[in-house]
C-alpha positions, 0 to 999 in steps of 0.5 A: 250863705249871707246873713238871714233876712230879718226885716223890720216890717217897714211900710208893712213889707215882708221881705221874707215872703217876697224872697220865698215867693221869688225863689219858688218861682225860680225853682220851677225849672229845677222841680221840672228836672227832678220830675223828669229824673224821677220818671226816668228812675221809675222807668229804669226799675220797670225795665229791670222787671221787664228784663227779668221776666223776658229772661225767664220766658227765654229760659222756659222756651229754651227748656222746651226747645231742647231736643230731649224735652219730650223724651221722658218715660215712666216704667212699671213692673207686673210684680214689684216684689220680684223686680223694681225698675227706674227709668233714666233719660235715655230709656226707650218706650217698650215692653220687656219680659224678665225672668229672675233665674238667680239672685246675687249673694254674698258667701256665708261660711259658719264654723262647723264647731260651736263654743259654749259661750262668747266671752269666757271660753278660749277659742284659740291661744295663737296662730293664724286664720287666713281668709280670702288670702288675708291673714289674721294673726292671733298673738294671745289667747282669745275668746270667740267674740275677741276673735270676731273683733280681731277679724273685723279689725283687719283691713280689706279682709272682705268679710264681716265676722259675727257670733250667732247662737245656734242653740242653747249653750252653742255659739258659732263664728259666722263669716259673711262676705261684704260683696256679692257675686261669684268672684267674691267667693273666699277660702279659709285656711285655719292655722289657729293653735289650741282651737276647736274651731273647724270650717267645712262647707258654706251656708250660702255660696257666692253667686252672680245674679242671672236674669233673662230679658226677652229670653236674652241672658244677662249676669251681674255681680249685684242684684242691680242691672244697669245695662240689661234694658237701655236707659233702665235700672232693674233691681231683682229681689226674688228668685223665681225661674218659673215666673215671667215679670213684665216690665213696661216702659211708656212715654210720660207727658208729665215732664213736658207738660210741666215745661209748658206750664212754666212757659205759660206762666212766664208768658202771662207774667210778661203780658200782665206787665204790658197791661200794667204799663198801659193802665199807668199810661192811661192815668197819665203816669210819665214813668210808664214804659207803655210808649216804648216801641220795644214793648209793642215790638216784642209782644207782636213778635211773640204772638207771631211766632206762637201762632205760626206753622212749623214743619209740614206734618200734623200737628204743625201749630201750637193751638192743635196741641192745646196752647191757645190765646185768650181775649186778654192776650194771655195763653192757656194750655188745655190739658186734655188737648195736650194729653190727646196729642201726646198719646196719639203722636208723641214724636209729632208733638216733640217735632212741633215743640222742640229742636232747631226747627220747632216753635220754641226755638223760634221763640228763643231766637226772638227773645235772644235779640232782647236779652243777649249782651248788647241786646235791645234791653241792654241798650234801653238800660244804658239809654235811661242810665245816661239820661239819669246821669245827665239830669244829675249834672243839670240838677247840680248846676241848677241847685248851685245857681239857685243857691247863688241867686238866693244869697244875692237876693238876701244881701239886696233885701238886707240892704233895703231893710237897713236903708228903710230902717234909717229912713224910718229913724230919720222920719221919727227924728224930724217929727220930734223937731216939728213938735 
């Protein structure tokens, strides 16, 4: 820029004020451009919020359109101390009678002889102890506790050795299988030297769990049955061949209702956004999206698909299962109406909500037009971004022109000041001569 205009105030003319006034008027088009760009930027921010809410609504609709959305069940037993149950996603509602004939057990074998202590008396000076085909080699004298430690340190031996006190001054080596089931039984071959230890018989035999489910025999090497009832996991805890335990599997509306609640919230968030935009428009806010036809279009399309009929059976409308519109344009879910619809006809309810021909597949399809790549939301975002960039260029050019204009005016006004200052000096000199 040129030299600052200081001006002498000749004839009481303030050229600084004149320059500022001229530049303020010259800046009016630039201010208008800045206002337009600010409005576009605010619209872009609002469109980002609208996009996130639309995507959330689409996700909620997709969860309901899933054909398995209403498949959840809950399970219970008449005696949880004997049988517990958990339901998987493929469980089928029904009632089952379970009788626990045998529990799965690990083999427990105790030495037939005892030792007077655990850490002093020598239990063996050498030799081997073969357990289930795995050999434990003793290379030096060991006490009972040292022998147990040696067994436990043997890789993949399949048993856990412990020392228990059976009475005062009587300690016994006990071998317990690490896995249950009849196939996990093990034999013991005693080749220890100078050892009083002998093994004869099992304290507990290795057995499979055995149950009757609706009078059908099912066997497992553990106390957990994953395939006795489709989609169910049974865990047996108590053997009682004389008692029948009832297992009840019933359809559970909780998971489906939770998905509907999520959809209701997402829809109402979007509706509230529409309301906020209309309120901003009423106040003359240039940054609102209320005038964008896309908002009115998506609102009308959503209301249309949510109030339409689906299928030829009853229920065929969402209002019949508790999903209703309010005067404010939001939706609510009447829990009682929904529960009654689920109880009376869960299959009919699921057909209305889910699957390719259900209500929420229609909602998902509508929203996909907006949210997919190169959809209407992407197009709107690109349009606003292009406008903002175009205004960036216009603003830069306008600012450059203003800078040049100010510099030119400064030079002109400075020249005027110099000229006036000279005239003022000449006037003063002439006045002196005249005196």
